[in-house]
N, C-alpha and C positions, 0 to 999 in steps of 0.2 A: 138675411133677417132684417126687417125695419127696426132701426132704434127709434123710441117714442121721443117726442120732441119737446124734452125737458127744457124750461126756460126760467132759471133762478131769478127771483126777484132782484132788483136793483139793490134793495137794501143787503143781500147776501154778497154782494161785493166789497161791503164793508165789514165783513165777518173775516177775523183774522186767526190764525192758530195762537195759542197763548205761548210766548216765547219761553215764560217758565217750565211750562208744561213739556215743551220739546227738549229744554236742558236737563228736565228732570229723567228722561229716557237715557241721556249720556251716564247719569250716576247710577243707573242699574248696573252699570260694568263692575267684574269683581275688583275690591280693592279701591274703589274710588270714594274719595271724601268729599262730600256734597255740604257746601255753605250756599246751596242754591235756593233750596225751595223753602216756603213760609210756612213749613208744617210744624204743628205742636209735637212736642215729644211723646210718643207713645206710652212712655214710664209714668206719664201724669193721668193717664187715662184711668177713671175710677171703676176699673172691670168689676171687681165684687160687689160694689155698689149697685152697677147697673145688673147685674146676675140677679142681685136678691129684688130688686125692684121689678125687672121683667116678670120674674115668678110670680109677685104678689099681683101684678097688672092681669097675667093671664088667669090667676085664681079667682080674683075678685071681680073682674070686668072682661072675661074673654070676648064676649059678641062685640061689646060696645068698642073694644081696642082695635078689632079686626073688620069693622064696617065702616061705610062711608061717614064723613063727618061735617060740621059747620065750616064752611070756607074761612070765616074769622080765625078760628083755632079753639081748642080744647080751652074752655071757661077757666078752669082752676089755673092752667098755665099763663094764661093772659092777665089773670088776676095777680099772679106771683110777680110777673114783669112789672106791671104796672105799681106793685108795692115797693119791689126793688128799686125802681127808677124814683119814685117818691122819695126814698132813703137817700138819693143823690142829688135832691134839690129840684126835680122835674114834676110839676103838677100835671100828673097823667092819670086817667081812668082807664079802667080794663076795656071801655068802648073804644078806646082809641088804638088799642093794640092789634096789630094783625099778625099772626104767625106765617113765617114764611120758610119755605125749603131752603134755608142758608140764607143769610143775608145778602148774598150774591142775587136770588130772586126778587130782595126788595130793591135792589138797583134796576132790575130789569123793569120791573111793574112801574117805577118812578118814570124811566125813560119812556114806558109805553103811553103814561098818562101826561106828562108834562112836556114831552120835547117833540116839536114838529120839525120836518126837515128845513133845514137852512137856519133853524133858531139858534141864539147863542146859548152855549152853557158854559159855564165857567169852572175851572179846575185849579188846583194848586201846581206848581211847577218846582219839582215833579209831583206826581199824583199816582194812585193806586192803578196799576195796569187794567184790573178787572173792571173798574168803572169805565175807563175808556174803550173796554170791549163791551160792556152793556149799552152804553150810550151810542156807540158807534153806528149800529144797524140803523136807528131813526134819523140817521143823516144831519147832525146839528154842526154848528160851526163852534169849534171849540175855542174859547177865549182863555189864556194862560195868565194866571195872575201869579205877578212876581212875588217873590218872598225872600226872606233872610234865615238865620238861624233860630229865630223866635216865630217862624211861620209865615203866613202870606201877609202882605203889607195893606193895611187898611185903604191907604190912599190910591193903590193899583185897583184895589176891588171897587171903590167909589168911582175910579175913573171909567168904569164900563158903562157907567149911565150915558156918557157920550160915545164912549169907543165901541160899545157893543149894546146899542139900545134894544129893549125887549128882552133881555137877558132871563132866560126860565129859571135859572138855579145857579147856586154855587156850592159845589162838591167839596167837602172838606173833612178831613181826619184830623182832629184836634189833638188826640193822645198817640203818642208813639206810632208815628204817621209810619205806614207802608208807603215808600220804600225808606224815608229818611230815617226815622225814629225819632223825630223831634216832637218835643212836647211845646204845643202853644200856651204861653204864660197867662196868668189872669188879666193881667193890664192889656195885653194884645187881645183877648179875648173880648174884652168890653168894647175895645176900638173897632174890631171887625164887626160885631152886630151892629154898633152903630153906623158904621160906613154901609153895611147891607140894608140897614132900614132907610137911610138916605137915599141909596141908589135903586130902592123898590126891587131888590134881589133876594128871592128865598133862599134858604139855606137847607142843604141836605146834609146832615152831620152823621159821619160814619163812625162806631166807636166798637171796633172788635177788639181792641188791646186795652182798653181802660181800667181793668182790672188787673193788668200784668205791670203793676208800678213797682219799683225796687227800692226808691230812695223815700218818696213821699208821694200821697194821694195827688191826682190830678185836679185842677181847679173845677169848679161847676161847669156844667156843659155850655156851649152855645144856644142849645134848645130852651134851657132853664131861661135864660135872659130874652128869649123872643119865642114862646111856644106857638103863637099864633101864624109866625111867619117860619117854622121850621118842621122838617122831617127828620125822624132820629131812626138809626138802623143799628140793631145790636145782634149778638149771635152768641150761641152756646159752644161754637166750633173751638174756640181757644181756651176754654175752662173746662168743658168736659169732655167731648169728643166730635171730631169733625166728621166723621163718618156719617154722624145722625143726621146731617144736614138740616139744621134746626137754627131758625133765626127769626128776628121780629121787626116790625115797623111800626113806627109809632108815628101819626098823623093827626092832623086839626080835623075837627068834625066836618068841617066843610070839605076837604079832600078824601076823608075816607072813604064813603061811597065809591068813588070811581077807582080807587086802589083796589078795592074788595072786588069790583066786577072785572077788572083786569086779573086778580088772582084765580077768580073762577074761571076765567077763560083760559088760564095757563095751566092748571092742574087739579080744580075743584077744591083741593085742600092738601094740606100737607099732612104725611103719614099719621095716623090716628094712634098708632103703636108707640111711634117715637114720641110724640107729645104728651101722651101719658106715662110712658116710661120716664120722660124726664121730670115730669110734674112730680112723680113718685121719689125720683132720687132727690130732689129739691126741698122735699118736705123736712121741717125740722132742722133748717139752718145749714144743711150739707155743705153749700156752697161756701159759706162764711169759714168753715173748717178745712173744706179742701184747697182753695185757692191760696192760703198763705204757704202752702205746701208746694204748689208749682212756682210763687214768686222764689221763695228761697231757693230751690233749684236752679231758676232761670237767672237769678242774680250771680250765684256762683259762676255760671256760664260767661255771662256778660262781663264779668271781671276777668274772667280768663282771657277772653277776646280782647279786651282792652289793654291787658298786659301783654299779650303776644303781637299786637299791633306796634305797640311801642317799641318792642324789642326788634321785630322784624323788617319793617317798613323803612324803605329808604326816604332820605329827606324830601320835602315837597308833596308829599302824602298828607292828605288832609281827612279828617273826620272829626265827629263828636262823639263822646261814649254816652249812649241813649240812656233815658232815666226809666225805662221800661220799655215794653215790647219785645221784639224778636231779631232786630235788625240794627246792623251798622251800616251805614252810608259812607263810602270812600270816593274821595276826588284825586286821582292818580296826578303824578307830576306832569308839567308840561311836555306835550310830545306824544303822551300814552292814548290810546284808544283801548278802553277795557273791551269792547268785542273784539278787535283783532287779537287782543291778549288771551282770549279765552281758549282759544285752539291750543296755546303753548301751556297754559296751565292744566288744561285737559289731559293732555300728553303725559304730564308729570303726577296726574293723579287726583287734580281737585277741580272742583266746578264752583261756578257763583255766577249771578245775574248781571250781566252788564246793564248799565243804567239807561241806556237810550230807550228803551221801550217804556220807561216811566213817564216819558215827556209828550205832552200833545203836540208841541212845537219846539223847533230849535233845541234838540236834545244835546245835552252836555255828554260828549263821548268819552269822556274822562272818569265819568262816574260809574260805579258798580255798587251792588249790595249784596252783603253778607249775612246769614242766617247762623245763630249760635246755639239755637235750644235742643237740637237733635244729636249734638255732637257731646262726647265727653270732654272734659279739659285737656286731657292728652291729645285727643284728635283735633280739636282747636289748636292747640300749641303746633302740632305737627302740619296742620292745613295752613295754617298763617305763614309758618316758616317758609313752606313750599312757594306759597303766594309771593311773599318777599324775595325769595330767590330768582323765581320767573321775572318778576319786576326788575331787580337788578340787571339781569341778563338783558332785558329788552332795554333798558337804558344804556347800559353799555354800547349795546348793537347801533342805539342812535348815535352814539358820540364817536362812533367809527369813522374815520376819514373816508370820503367815496374815492375810489380808485381813479 
């Protein structure tokens, strides 16, 4: 039998499996405590509200909910998004909102519309792994923007005018970033926008975690300060349910038509039923009542992990307590490789994500990401205690003299 001559495109060589998804397979083992996945807690899903809303949609608009629909998205949902963002200081009209199949699709559309092979694309150091996966097949040249505890350095971004001329965009997560959990303070935001304007680099602002603040709401968005030079991504995954795969992309009028064409080529439109379902759930201020309950739950888990880390990790371990979001970002003591340590951790019943996957260049192999929102406070305490024990054993082995 002659096999067909399949020849994958060159861009397929840039596609890689998600490190996180591979690790999640390990977490399916019985008794495994996973601090790996960036999954919202299923206990926060508004199941009853969804059930009631689905019944109303199928009762009142069954044919429309099950039919093809406009590529831009369901008009009432787009209007809700625009109103919601205006309440946060963004001057947004519904005609700028494109409903996407998760914000991950928004990244894919942006890559297709803005990124040529060999074109520079700027990212944080480290950055969201899913963005690297979305942009990668378009064969960009990644430019890593150095940062500190307050986020990307404005001078590093502005330097790209000479170091990476023609940079197509700067992808940035200002609020409780995945993976580091860091929040860019207001003064740094002002400086970053000014640096981007001087360098002529458009901004792609991704904000999946902005509603998950625990201590204080985040400052106004970057997009609010430069709307004509920014694309803004949002998601319903973290505040309602990720299985809906529902997100949105806000674009300036000049760029919107091309993003819409890319959306039409990708999947025609996002699920009509899911859009109507969410629009129905969101009526009459549901999210304003629901989100505080998520924040209260996650805050308790955040505090439990902070206490456990202080109690269990050896000297030389570094981290910041996040002010929101779902993650702690750790830097292990000198001599440690989080990727090599993972095997020993899994053998003792815990899993995490090594940090190397989140770097476009020059990965810091001492880093790792811990998620806390799907575990009980007791599981957090137990899991971090195991991590501390594994780490101490590793450090002791490093200090043993070579025979």
